[in-house]
N, C-alpha and C positions, 0 to 999 in steps of 0.2 A: 315401177321404179320412181315415177314422179311422186307417188304417194309417200314413199319412204323419204325422199328428199324433202317433201313438204313437212313431214313429221319431224325430221331433223331440224329444219329451219324453225319450226314452232318451238322445239325444245331449246334451241339456242336463244330464241327471242324470250322465252319464259325465264331462262337463266339470267339474261341481261336485266330484264325487268325486275327480277327479284332483288338485284343489287341497286338498280337505278330506275325509278319510275319514268324518268324522262326518256329512257331508251325505248319505252313503248311507243312514244311519239316519233322517235328517230326511225324506228322500223316502219311505222305507218307512212311517214313522209317519204322515206326511201322507196318503199314499194309503189306509192302513188306516182312518184317522179320517174321511175324506171321506164315505163312505156312512153312517157312524154319526152324524155331526154335521150333515150336510147343507151343510157349508161346503166351498168349493173347496180342493183340496190345496195350491195355491199360497199361499192365505191362511194355512192352518195352518202351512205351512213357515216363513213369516215370523214366526209367533207363538211357535214353539218356542224356548225360551230356554236359553242356556248357563248351567249352574249354578255357583255360587261354591264350594260344598262338596259332596263326594262323597256325603254322607248324604242329599242332596236329589236323587240320581239323576244320570244322565249328561245328560239333557235334561229340561226342565220345560215344561209347558203351562199357563199361567194361563187357566182356562176363561172368566172375564169378558172377556178380550181378544177372544174370538170373537163377542161381542155377539149371543148367540142368545136369542131371545124365549121366554117360557114359564116353565119351572121356574126355581127359584133356582140360581145357579151351583154351589153345593155339591151340590145334588141332581143337576144335570147331570153333575158330575164323577163321582159314584158310578155313574150310568147309563152314561156313556161308558166308564168303567173296566171295568165288568162285561162290556160288549159288545165291548171291544177284543180282537182275536184274537192269541194268542201266535204268534210266528213264529220262524224259525231265527235271526234277528238280535236280536229284542227280546222280553223277557219280559212278562207281564201288568203293566200300570202299577200303581203304588201311589197311592191317593187320599189327598191331604193337604189337607183343607179344600177350597178351590176350585182346587187344583192337581192335575194328573196328573204323577207322576214316573216317568220311563222309565229302566230299567236295561238296558244292552246285555249280551248274552250273551258271556261271556269268550272262548271259543275262537275264534269268527269275528272278534271284535274284535282279538285278538292277531295273527292272521294278516294281517288287513287293515292294521293300523297299523304293526307292525314291518316288514313287507315294504315298505310305502310309504316308511318312513324310510330303510331300507337302500338302497333304489333311488334315491330323490330326493336324499338326503344334504343338502347346504346349501340346497336348494330346498324342503325339506319345510316346510310352513306358509306359504309365500309364494304369492301369487296375482297374477301380472303382468297379468291381464286387468282388474284394478281401475283401472289407470292408463290404460286405453283410453278414447277419447272415447265409443265404443260398445262395452261389454264383450262383446257378441255378435258384433262384427265386427272381426277381427284387423287388417283393413286400414284401420281408421278413424283410426289414428295415436294417439300417446301424448299425454296431457295434460301441461302444463308447470307446475311449481311452483317459485317462488323462496323459499328459506329464508334470511332475513337474520339472521345471528347472530354473536356475539362482539363485534365493533365497538369495539375499544379506541381510546383517544386516543393518538396518537403523542406521546412525551415526557412522558406522564402515567402514573401507576401502573395496572397491570392489576388492577383491584380485584375484589372478590368477585362483583359483578354481572356483570362480563365473564366470570368463570369459569363461573358458572351458565348464562349465555347460550351459552357455547361448548359445554358438555356437553349441555345440553338440545337446542340447535340441531343438533348433530352427530347425536344420536339421531333427531330428527325427519326429517332428511335421509335417514338410513339407512332409516327406516320407510317413507317414501314411495317410495324406490327399490325396495324389495322388493315394493311394491304396484304396480310397473310404471310409475310416473310418471317423466317426464324431470325430474330435479332439478337446479336451479341453486343451488349453495351460494355465498352472497354475504357478503362481509365489508365493511361500510360503515364505513370508518375515520374517526376524528376527525382529519382531516389538513389542516385549513384554519383560518385565523383569525389573530388578532393574536399568538398564542403562537409562530407561526413567525417573526414579526419578532423576538420576544424570543430565540428559539433561534438565529437567524442571527447576531444581535449577540453572544449569549453565546458562540457558537463562536469568534468572532474573539478574545475575551478569554480564555476558559477552555478552549477546545477542544483535543483531542489527536487527531491523525489515527490514531495507533496504537490508542487506546482506542475510537475510533469504529468502526474496522474490526473490532475484537475483540468489542465488545458495544455495538452502536449504540443499542439501546433504553435500556440502563442508563446509557450515557454522556450521551445527550441528556437523560435525566431529571435526571442530576446537574448538568449545566450549567444546566438550566432552574431547578433549585432555587437555584443560585448567583446567577443573574441576578435572581431574585425577592428574594433577600436585599438586593440593592442597590435594587431598584425599590420595595420596601415602605416604607422610611423616606422615600423621595422622595414617594411617594403620600401618606403621613401628613402631611408638611410642607406639600404643596400643599393638602391638605384643610383643614389648620389655618388657613392663610393665607386660603383662600376663605371660611371661616366668619367670620374677622375682617373680611374685605372686606364680607361681607353685613351685619354689624353696623354697620360704618362707613357703608354706603349707607343703611341704615334711619335712622341718626342724622344723615344728610345732611352727613357730615363729608368731609374731603379724602381721596379714595381713590386719587389718582394713583400714589403710591409703592407702595402695596399691589398695585395692578393691574399695575404694571411688574414687581414681584417675582414675582407669580404667573405672568405671561407668560414671564419669563426661566426660571423653574424648570421650567415646562411644556415650553418649547422644547428645553431640554438634557436633559430626563428620559429615562430608559431606555424608558419607555412610549411617549413621543412618537417616539423613534427606531424602536421596534417598529411603531408605526402607519405611519410613513413607509415602512418596509421592506415592510409588508403591502400598502400602496398600490401599491408597485412590482410586487408579485406580481400583484395584481388587474389592473394595467395591462399585464401580459404582459412585464415587463422580463426579458430573457433570462438575465442574470447571477443575478438573484434567483430565477428559476424553476429554474435549474440547481442551486443550493444546496438549495432546497426539494425538488426531485425526488430528489436524492441522499439526503437525510435519509429521505425516504419509502421509497425503494427498498431502502435498507439495513435499515430497520425491518421491511419486509415479508419480506425474506430471513430475518431472525432469527425473526420470527413463524412463518414456514413450518416452520422446524426444530422449534420448540416444539409447534406444532399437530400435527406428524407423530407426536410421542410420544403424542398422544391419539387417534391414528388419524383425524385430521381433515385435510381438504384443502379448498381453495376453488377454484371455477371462475372467480370474479370478485372482485378486490380493488377495490371501488368506494370512495367516500368523499365527504365534503362538497365536496372540490375538484373532483369530476367533474361537478357540476351546473352546466351552463353558465348564464351570466347571462341569456341570452335566454329560457331555460326558466323562470327565476324571474320575469322580466318578463311572460312570457306568462301565468303563473299569476296574477300581480297584476292583469293586464288582464282575465282571465276572472272574477276575483272582483268587480272593479269593474263589468264589463258585466252580470253576473248580479244586481247589486244586493246582493251578500252582504257586501261590505266597505264601510266608511265612514270618513271622516276624524274624528279625535278629538284635539284639541289638537295638531295637527301630525303625529300618528302615524296609521297606518292599522290599524283593528281589524275583527274580525268579532264582532259582538255576538249570541251565541247565546241570551242571556237573553230576547230579544224573541220567541223561538219560542213557539207555542201548545202545543207538545209538551213535557210535563213532563220527559221524559228528555233532550231536547235543551237545555232551559232550564238543567239542572244543569251543562252544559259551560261555562257562564260566557262570559267575553270572551277572545278570542284575539288577541294582538298579531301583526300581519303585517309591519309596517314601523315602525322607530323614527322619532323626530322628525327625526333627521339623514338619513333616507332609506335607511339600511342595512337589508338584509334579515335576517330571523331564521331560526331552525331550521325554523319552520313553513313559510315560503315555500319554503325549500330542499327540504323534505320533499315539499311539494306538487309542485314541479317534478320531483323525482326519481321519485316514484310514477308520474307520467304518462310520464316518459322510459322507465322499465322496461317499462311496458305497450307503448309504441311499439317498443322494441327487441326484447323477448322474447315479446310476445303471450302472457303467462302466463295460466293458468286459475285459479291461486290464488297468493297471496303471503302468507307468514307472517313477521311481525316477532317475533323472540324477544327480548323486552326486559322488564326488571323491572317489577313492579307500580307502582313509583314513577312510571312513565311512562304509567299508565293514562289520565290526563286528556289528556295530549298526543296520544296515538294516537287516542283517541275523538274529539278535536277534528279531527285530521287526516282521519279517515275521513268524518266528517259534513260537513266543509267541502268535501272532494272531491266529495261528492254534491251539495251545494248549488250548487257552481260549475259544475255540468253534467257532472261526471265520475263519475256513478253507476256506470257500467259498470266503472270502475276500483275504486271504493270497495267495491262488492259482492264483489269478489274478494280483498279484503284482510282479514287476520285477525291479531289481537294475541294471541300465546301468552305469558302473563306468568308471573312467578315471584316468590317471597318472597326475603327477604334472608338472608345468612349472618352469624351473630354470632360474634365472638371469633376472627376469622381473622387469625392473626399467626404469624410464624416464630420460631425460637429467637433470631434476631438482631433481633427487634423487629417493628414493624408491617410487614405485607406490602407489597411494592412490585410484584412481577412474578410471573407464573405460574411461571417457572422456580424462584423461591424456594420456592414451595409444593411443587412436585414434588421438588425436591432434599431438602427437609426430611422429607417423607413417605418418600422412598426410603431416607434414612439411618435413620429410625425403623424402617422395615420390615426393614432389614438387621440391626438390633439384635435384633428379635423373632426372626428366622430363626436367629441365632447361639445362641439359648437351647437349641436342640436340636442338639447336636453331631453325632449320628449322621446325621440327615437333611441337615444343612448340608453334610457332607462329600460327599454323593451329588449335590449340585447342581453342574452343570458350570460355570455362570457365575453365581455368587451375586449379584454386583453388578447384573448385567443383570436377573436374576430379581427382585431386591429393587425395582428401578426399576419393572418391569412390575406387580408386586404393589402398590407404592405408588400408581401411577396408578389401578389398579383400586380401591384403597381410597378415594381422593378421589372418583372418579366414582360409585361405588356409594353412598357416604354422601350425595352430592348428589341422587341419583335415588330414594332410598329412600322418602321421604315424597311427599305430593302437592306439585306444583310451587309452589302458592301459599303453602305453609307456610314459615315461617322455620325455620332450624335452627342448632344450635350446632356450630361447627367443632371437632372433637375428635380430635387425633392419636392419643390412647390408644385410643379406641373404634374408630376406623376401621381401625386396623392390627391389630386382634385377629383371631385365627383362630376365635374363638368368637362365636356370635351371627350375625345376618344382616349380614355385611360382605363387601367385595370379596375379601379374602384367603380367606374361607370358600368363596366360589363357585369361586375358583381352585383351592383344595384339593380340592373335589369333582370338578372336571374332571381334575386331575392323578391323583387316586385311580382314576378310571375308566380313564385311560390306563395306569396301572400294572397293573390287572387284565387289560387287553388284552394287555400285554406278557407277563405271566406265563402267560396261557391258551395262547398259542402257536397260535392258530387262524387260518385264512385267511378272507378275505371270502367265499370260496366255501363254506367250512364253515358260515358263519353263514346264508348265503342258503338253504341246503338243510336248515336245522335244523327239527326237529319241534316247532312252537310250541304244539301241543296239550298238551305236557308242563308248560306254565306254569300250574299249578293252584293254587299257594299264594296266599293273599289278598294278600300283599305284591306278588307278580308281577302279579296281576289289577289291583290298584289303581294300580300303576306304569304299566301299559298304558293304563288309563283316563286317567291324567294326561297321558301322551304324546299320546293321541288329541285332547286339548283344545287343544294348542299352536296349530293354525291358527285356532281361535276366539279365542285370546288375542290374536293379531295383529289379527284383525278388531275386537275390542273396543278395542285400543289405538289403532286408526285413528279410533275415535269419541272416546276420552278424551284422546288426545295426551299421555298420562301415562306416563313411563318406569316408574313404580312398578307399573303394570299388568303389565309384563313381569317386573320384579324379584320381585314378590310370587309370581308363578307359579314362577319359577326357584327361589326359596327353598323353596317348598312341595315342589317336585319333588325337590330335593336332600336335604331332610329325609326324604322317603320312601326315597330311595336309602340314606341313612345307616342307617336302621333295617332295611334289607333285606339288608345284606351278610352278617350271621350266619345268616340263614334261607336265602338264595339263594346259597350258596357255589358258585364256579366251579371253582377249583383243588381237585382231590381228588374231584370229583363224577364219576358215571358219564358216559361219553363223550357219549351223546345228550342227557342232561340238561345237561351242561356246554355243549354247543353252543346249546341253547335259551336257557339263562340268559345266555350271552355275547352272543347276538343281542339280548336284551332290554337288557343293559347298553350295548351298542354303540349301540342306538337312543337310549337315554337320554343317552349322551355326545354324540351328534350334535345332539340337541335342545338340550342345555345349551350346546354350542358355538354353535349358531345364535343362541340368545338372547343370549349374551355378546357375540358379534360385532355383533348388532343394537344393543346398548347402547353399542358402541364399545370393548369390552374386547379384550385380546389373550389368549386362553386359553393357559395354560402346560401343558406335558405332564409336567414333573417339578418338584418343589419340596421 
């Protein structure tokens, strides 16, 4: 029996090590500490922590986390440290207060890590078993996650909130994909409502078929602005007459003429025509639906081209229009039947302030239906959430929406639970983010994503031209400038924690100095340049003598590369792009300081092969990280 258990343990260890070389060390340390601490190796394995800085070791063990009775944790740390046996993989631990700090021996680590990276290439750091329903059973099937992100409103500006949602959502979809989940990327468009009545009427007056085909999003926005120039004065006049009417009614004066004027103005107003058109849409009028469908489809086609520049694609273009009325009615019925909703002055509300739970009380009152019986976003979102569960049977659903919507989504999840849909609300998560300040183009306030990307690309091109010699070597400078510009925008967005606001700065983001997108691209291009100059084959690198990597620069770079799988694991907990970016910048800074010490060209052949194997491993990890973030790594610049 013991032999079978040992074999199972060995299989588990091999499986872990296949995905993460550091787990070989975790197993070694856990097994060595088991007889010393009296704690099971599996428990110690879970407590071994990834360190933030190398001066704290490669792995750390906080002794208090083991909860061992008797001596004080500091005394236990000294005792365990003295008893810990040095092995071929790990040296004697260093005691730091109540922590044991473990340092890996350089030579076996270099062989294990570099060999693993050169073999696994783009798969190094990934662990597809994490997305299995049962990680120990490959036949258990993959879990499904819906990531809803971007979600712009058709005919309205693609504002900063949409930009952040697009970048962060694209990253999260990539993250779950490399963790083995089945990812459904969903764009929930603002594609329904009275504005489509305004648009249809505007197109009749201001529309151009040629401009619609060429730039549907821009043209629909322009005519929407034009029609609003007409509707605004009308609204102001109607509002003014209604106020006069109210005063006359209170004074019990003659209101017949004013009532007639208000009714006439209302009947012939742009907004009334828009309401009538939207009513036709809701009633399924074929002509109205054909025009709406055309506007929607042309907009999606244009969005797809722009998203492609950001390495983003969608599996589903959903939207407010796709939530059937019967689903919203069903949600309203469930609210009523469960006693969650109530009538309030002709409207239907959910009053969460009545809850005994302080956290629920804070969510206030949520309006479900207006006094005129029309549904609101909340009803639509309730119907849509249940619809997605029924269609996709998801295990998790992430809404990537700005922190301005914190209250709305908290209400949505709580009301889903209260109306008897806890199994749906438990699987929903809001990943929020802060705002972008000062986002404008050279031509004024930003309207669309294309404006941003165009401006940053132009600025990047100017920066590149400052170095004539390098500029002449770039085969396609405009394309490279565009790629670098996109990297600049995305990295600036992902640098800080999601919830933080940040200032949109063309100057800062397009610099090759500091922690920017162009700096990361430069680091990758430089590694590619070293590869070209070295003139070695993959076979040369695979058979390199890695024991020659003795310099501290080489040893520390290997240690950094070893931690990449742990960085991904940590990112799955934080859901923060900055977790990945911080690692990549640290690693590229280490590379930058290594080039003079660890020269490849001009070195003795065996040393050249070993160092090139190290640089190739670093290039692969850098590339893997950049692709995870949604960047296109360039090879020349």
